[in-house]
N, CA, C and O atoms as a GROMACS GRO file, in nm:
protein
  232
    1UNK      N    1  -1.248  -0.099  -1.706
    1UNK     CA    2  -1.208  -0.157  -1.609
    1UNK      C    3  -1.071  -0.116  -1.560
    1UNK      O    4  -0.977  -0.062  -1.618
    2UNK      N    5  -1.087  -0.159  -1.431
    2UNK     CA    6  -0.934  -0.116  -1.367
    2UNK      C    7  -0.818  -0.248  -1.380
    2UNK      O    8  -0.857  -0.365  -1.386
    3UNK      N    9  -0.687  -0.214  -1.382
    3UNK     CA   10  -0.590  -0.311  -1.362
    3UNK      C   11  -0.612  -0.371  -1.251
    3UNK      O   12  -0.618  -0.300  -1.150
    4UNK      N   13  -0.631  -0.535  -1.238
    4UNK     CA   14  -0.637  -0.563  -1.132
    4UNK      C   15  -0.488  -0.596  -1.039
    4UNK      O   16  -0.496  -0.623  -0.919
    5UNK      N   17  -0.365  -0.590  -1.108
    5UNK     CA   18  -0.278  -0.547  -1.004
    5UNK      C   19  -0.225  -0.462  -0.997
    5UNK      O   20  -0.105  -0.459  -0.971
    6UNK      N   21  -0.311  -0.339  -1.022
    6UNK     CA   22  -0.294  -0.210  -0.984
    6UNK      C   23  -0.219  -0.158  -0.869
    6UNK      O   24  -0.242  -0.042  -0.903
    7UNK      N   25  -0.162  -0.146  -0.780
    7UNK     CA   26  -0.156  -0.149  -0.657
    7UNK      C   27  -0.275   0.018  -0.608
    7UNK      O   28  -0.322   0.100  -0.687
    8UNK      N   29  -0.289   0.013  -0.447
    8UNK     CA   30  -0.384   0.100  -0.414
    8UNK      C   31  -0.278   0.216  -0.391
    8UNK      O   32  -0.312   0.329  -0.426
    9UNK      N   33  -0.201   0.204  -0.355
    9UNK     CA   34  -0.129   0.324  -0.321
    9UNK      C   35   0.027   0.269  -0.290
    9UNK      O   36   0.050   0.154  -0.253
   10UNK      N   37   0.102   0.345  -0.306
   10UNK     CA   38   0.247   0.305  -0.293
   10UNK      C   39   0.298   0.297  -0.131
   10UNK      O   40   0.225   0.332  -0.038
   11UNK      N   41   0.390   0.262  -0.120
   11UNK     CA   42   0.441   0.194   0.022
   11UNK      C   43   0.585   0.277   0.022
   11UNK      O   44   0.657   0.296  -0.076
   12UNK      N   45   0.610   0.325   0.166
   12UNK     CA   46   0.711   0.425   0.110
   12UNK      C   47   0.818   0.286   0.219
   12UNK      O   48   0.790   0.183   0.279
   13UNK      N   49   0.923   0.355   0.196
   13UNK     CA   50   1.012   0.243   0.298
   13UNK      C   51   1.164   0.347   0.327
   13UNK      O   52   1.200   0.453   0.276
   14UNK      N   53   1.215   0.276   0.413
   14UNK     CA   54   1.322   0.384   0.512
   14UNK      C   55   1.431   0.301   0.549
   14UNK      O   56   1.413   0.191   0.601
   15UNK      N   57   1.574   0.361   0.516
   15UNK     CA   58   1.701   0.274   0.552
   15UNK      C   59   1.733   0.293   0.678
   15UNK      O   60   1.760   0.404   0.724
   16UNK      N   61   1.730   0.170   0.752
   16UNK     CA   62   1.740   0.214   0.924
   16UNK      C   63   1.874   0.108   0.932
   16UNK      O   64   1.891  -0.002   0.879
   17UNK      N   65   1.967   0.193   1.023
   17UNK     CA   66   2.102   0.090   1.100
   17UNK      C   67   2.086   0.067   1.233
   17UNK      O   68   2.030   0.155   1.299
   18UNK      N   69   2.118  -0.018   1.279
   18UNK     CA   70   2.116  -0.103   1.385
   18UNK      C   71   2.240  -0.047   1.434
   18UNK      O   72   2.325   0.007   1.362
   19UNK      N   73   2.248  -0.068   1.609
   19UNK     CA   74   2.398  -0.013   1.682
   19UNK      C   75   2.495  -0.121   1.609
   19UNK      O   76   2.611  -0.084   1.588
   20UNK      N   77   2.466  -0.218   1.579
   20UNK     CA   78   2.621  -0.256   1.477
   20UNK      C   79   2.646  -0.255   1.410
   20UNK      O   80   2.739  -0.329   1.378
   21UNK      N   81   2.575  -0.155   1.304
   21UNK     CA   82   2.630  -0.132   1.215
   21UNK      C   83   2.538  -0.163   1.101
   21UNK      O   84   2.574  -0.120   0.991
   22UNK      N   85   2.429  -0.228   1.108
   22UNK     CA   86   2.384  -0.340   1.019
   22UNK      C   87   2.293  -0.256   0.933
   22UNK      O   88   2.248  -0.162   0.999
   23UNK      N   89   2.256  -0.258   0.826
   23UNK     CA   90   2.163  -0.159   0.767
   23UNK      C   91   2.033  -0.288   0.682
   23UNK      O   92   2.038  -0.396   0.624
   24UNK      N   93   1.942  -0.201   0.720
   24UNK     CA   94   1.772  -0.262   0.682
   24UNK      C   95   1.698  -0.135   0.567
   24UNK      O   96   1.712  -0.014   0.550
   25UNK      N   97   1.630  -0.223   0.516
   25UNK     CA   98   1.528  -0.153   0.421
   25UNK      C   99   1.429  -0.208   0.495
   25UNK      O  100   1.420  -0.329   0.515
   26UNK      N  101   1.334  -0.104   0.550
   26UNK     CA  102   1.207  -0.138   0.612
   26UNK      C  103   1.092  -0.061   0.565
   26UNK      O  104   1.122   0.046   0.513
   27UNK      N  105   0.962  -0.090   0.571
   27UNK     CA  106   0.795  -0.040   0.564
   27UNK      C  107   0.840   0.107   0.639
   27UNK      O  108   0.883   0.097   0.754
   28UNK      N  109   0.830   0.242   0.578
   28UNK     CA  110   0.838   0.313   0.691
   28UNK      C  111   0.712   0.273   0.810
   28UNK      O  112   0.728   0.267   0.932
   29UNK      N  113   0.575   0.246   0.730
   29UNK     CA  114   0.497   0.212   0.850
   29UNK      C  115   0.504   0.079   0.970
   29UNK      O  116   0.428   0.026   1.050
   30UNK      N  117   0.608   0.068   0.937
   30UNK     CA  118   0.650  -0.073   1.049
   30UNK      C  119   0.748  -0.053   1.146
   30UNK      O  120   0.802  -0.139   1.215
   31UNK      N  121   0.768   0.066   1.146
   31UNK     CA  122   0.833   0.121   1.262
   31UNK      C  123   0.759   0.267   1.327
   31UNK      O  124   0.674   0.339   1.274
   32UNK      N  125   0.820   0.278   1.452
   32UNK     CA  126   0.746   0.398   1.568
   32UNK      C  127   0.899   0.487   1.503
   32UNK      O  128   0.888   0.578   1.420
   33UNK      N  129   0.988   0.457   1.539
   33UNK     CA  130   1.106   0.590   1.530
   33UNK      C  131   1.208   0.511   1.425
   33UNK      O  132   1.251   0.401   1.461
   34UNK      N  133   1.238   0.553   1.323
   34UNK     CA  134   1.314   0.508   1.235
   34UNK      C  135   1.488   0.517   1.269
   34UNK      O  136   1.578   0.448   1.222
   35UNK      N  137   1.494   0.625   1.363
   35UNK     CA  138   1.633   0.641   1.375
   35UNK      C  139   1.643   0.533   1.532
   35UNK      O  140   1.756   0.523   1.580
   36UNK      N  141   1.558   0.477   1.587
   36UNK     CA  142   1.586   0.386   1.723
   36UNK      C  143   1.484   0.298   1.718
   36UNK      O  144   1.396   0.292   1.804
   37UNK      N  145   1.496   0.192   1.569
   37UNK     CA  146   1.416   0.095   1.566
   37UNK      C  147   1.482   0.005   1.651
   37UNK      O  148   1.605   0.017   1.659
   38UNK      N  149   1.422  -0.090   1.723
   38UNK     CA  150   1.429  -0.171   1.783
   38UNK      C  151   1.431  -0.366   1.732
   38UNK      O  152   1.377  -0.410   1.630
   39UNK      N  153   1.502  -0.442   1.827
   39UNK     CA  154   1.485  -0.548   1.710
   39UNK      C  155   1.397  -0.644   1.669
   39UNK      O  156   1.404  -0.726   1.577
   40UNK      N  157   1.272  -0.612   1.790
   40UNK     CA  158   1.120  -0.713   1.730
   40UNK      C  159   1.066  -0.576   1.588
   40UNK      O  160   0.952  -0.565   1.544
   41UNK      N  161   1.143  -0.521   1.559
   41UNK     CA  162   1.049  -0.396   1.475
   41UNK      C  163   1.162  -0.448   1.342
   41UNK      O  164   1.132  -0.456   1.223
   42UNK      N  165   1.248  -0.468   1.382
   42UNK     CA  166   1.348  -0.489   1.229
   42UNK      C  167   1.338  -0.648   1.203
   42UNK      O  168   1.416  -0.711   1.131
   43UNK      N  169   1.206  -0.714   1.289
   43UNK     CA  170   1.182  -0.815   1.208
   43UNK      C  171   1.094  -0.818   1.078
   43UNK      O  172   1.082  -0.917   1.006
   44UNK      N  173   1.040  -0.712   1.058
   44UNK     CA  174   0.933  -0.668   0.922
   44UNK      C  175   1.005  -0.592   0.820
   44UNK      O  176   0.955  -0.538   0.722
   45UNK      N  177   1.168  -0.595   0.863
   45UNK     CA  178   1.284  -0.565   0.732
   45UNK      C  179   1.368  -0.612   0.671
   45UNK      O  180   1.408  -0.707   0.739
   46UNK      N  181   1.420  -0.607   0.586
   46UNK     CA  182   1.548  -0.667   0.497
   46UNK      C  183   1.659  -0.615   0.564
   46UNK      O  184   1.660  -0.503   0.616
   47UNK      N  185   1.752  -0.692   0.563
   47UNK     CA  186   1.911  -0.695   0.608
   47UNK      C  187   1.936  -0.674   0.464
   47UNK      O  188   1.904  -0.739   0.365
   48UNK      N  189   2.009  -0.549   0.483
   48UNK     CA  190   2.054  -0.511   0.345
   48UNK      C  191   2.199  -0.619   0.309
   48UNK      O  192   2.245  -0.641   0.197
   49UNK      N  193   2.250  -0.676   0.442
   49UNK     CA  194   2.398  -0.786   0.370
   49UNK      C  195   2.334  -0.930   0.365
   49UNK      O  196   2.404  -1.031   0.365
   50UNK      N  197   2.169  -0.934   0.361
   50UNK     CA  198   2.099  -1.035   0.350
   50UNK      C  199   2.045  -1.030   0.169
   50UNK      O  200   1.957  -1.100   0.119
   51UNK      N  201   2.097  -0.966   0.128
   51UNK     CA  202   1.997  -0.939  -0.012
   51UNK      C  203   2.090  -0.971  -0.102
   51UNK      O  204   2.192  -0.905  -0.081
   52UNK      N  205   2.103  -1.059  -0.212
   52UNK     CA  206   2.162  -1.083  -0.318
   52UNK      C  207   2.196  -0.938  -0.396
   52UNK      O  208   2.101  -0.876  -0.442
   53UNK      N  209   2.297  -0.898  -0.408
   53UNK     CA  210   2.326  -0.749  -0.559
   53UNK      C  211   2.410  -0.800  -0.645
   53UNK      O  212   2.532  -0.796  -0.629
   54UNK      N  213   2.343  -0.861  -0.757
   54UNK     CA  214   2.426  -0.884  -0.849
   54UNK      C  215   2.496  -0.822  -0.927
   54UNK      O  216   2.583  -0.879  -0.993
   55UNK      N  217   2.472  -0.685  -0.936
   55UNK     CA  218   2.577  -0.604  -1.022
   55UNK      C  219   2.624  -0.536  -0.910
   55UNK      O  220   2.663  -0.427  -0.954
   56UNK      N  221   2.646  -0.540  -0.771
   56UNK     CA  222   2.770  -0.504  -0.721
   56UNK      C  223   2.933  -0.548  -0.726
   56UNK      O  224   2.941  -0.663  -0.769
   57UNK      N  225   3.028  -0.505  -0.703
   57UNK     CA  226   3.140  -0.530  -0.731
   57UNK      C  227   3.191  -0.558  -0.884
   57UNK      O  228   3.131  -0.511  -0.980
   58UNK      N  229   3.300  -0.634  -0.896
   58UNK     CA  230   3.396  -0.640  -1.049
   58UNK      C  231   3.313  -0.816  -1.085
   58UNK      O  232   3.342  -0.878  -1.187
   0.00000   0.00000   0.00000
């Protein structure tokens, strides 16, 4: 019997920086070119500045 929650495959993510210098984490398959991601593609990503980082800083 297999585990129901076991993923079929691992999803790869990449870091992307836009022209303004903002960083995003994106599923690799959501982008045509990670070095030249357009704003429409970045809608499928998470803005690094908007995600909470509880262990950052003092």
